[in-house]
C-alpha positions in Angstrom: -20.6 41.7 -9.1 -20.2 38.4 -7.3 -16.9 36.7 -7.5 -16.5 32.9 -7.4 -13.9 31.5 -5.1 -10.9 30.1 -6.9 -10.6 26.3 -6.9 -7.5 24.9 -5.3 -5.2 23.6 -8.0 -2.3 21.2 -7.3 0.6 19.8 -9.4 0.3 16.1 -10.4 2.8 14.0 -12.3 1.3 11.7 -14.9 3.6 8.8 -15.8 3.8 7.2 -19.3 1.6 4.2 -18.5 -1.2 6.4 -17.1 -0.7 8.9 -19.9 -1.3 6.2 -22.5 -4.4 5.1 -20.7 -5.8 8.7 -20.5 -4.7 9.6 -24.0 -2.5 12.5 -22.9 1.3 13.2 -22.8 3.2 12.3 -19.7 4.3 15.2 -17.6 3.2 17.5 -14.9 -0.4 18.8 -14.9 -2.3 21.4 -12.8 -5.4 19.6 -11.6 -8.5 20.5 -9.7 -9.5 18.7 -6.5 -12.0 16.7 -8.7 -9.1 15.4 -10.8 -9.9 17.6 -13.8 -6.8 18.6 -15.8 -6.5 22.4 -16.0 -3.1 23.0 -17.6 -0.3 20.9 -18.9 1.8 19.0 -19.6 4.6 20.9 -18.0 8.3 19.7 -18.0 8.7 20.0 -14.2 6.8 20.4 -11.0 8.3 23.9 -10.7 6.9 24.9 -14.1 3.6 23.5 -13.2 3.5 25.3 -9.9 4.4 28.6 -11.7 1.4 28.1 -14.0 -0.9 27.4 -11.1 0.2 30.7 -9.5 -0.6 32.5 -12.8 -4.0 30.8 -13.0 -4.9 31.1 -9.3 -2.6 33.6 -7.6 -1.9 33.1 -3.9 -4.1 35.1 -1.6 -2.4 38.0 -0.1 -2.9 38.4 3.6 -4.2 41.7 4.9 -2.3 43.3 7.6 
């Protein structure tokens, strides 16, 4: 079974003006490097970051 590498997700705030243009609610979104929205809107950057960790857990370093 081959596993695909997880895409790096980052939190991004979408303000009202941009949200209206995109047809989404304003708030924090987890986005891919390509700019694709993966999750959101979230009420805060911390909530968004928690969701990113659920979707794409941090890699645990081997000792």
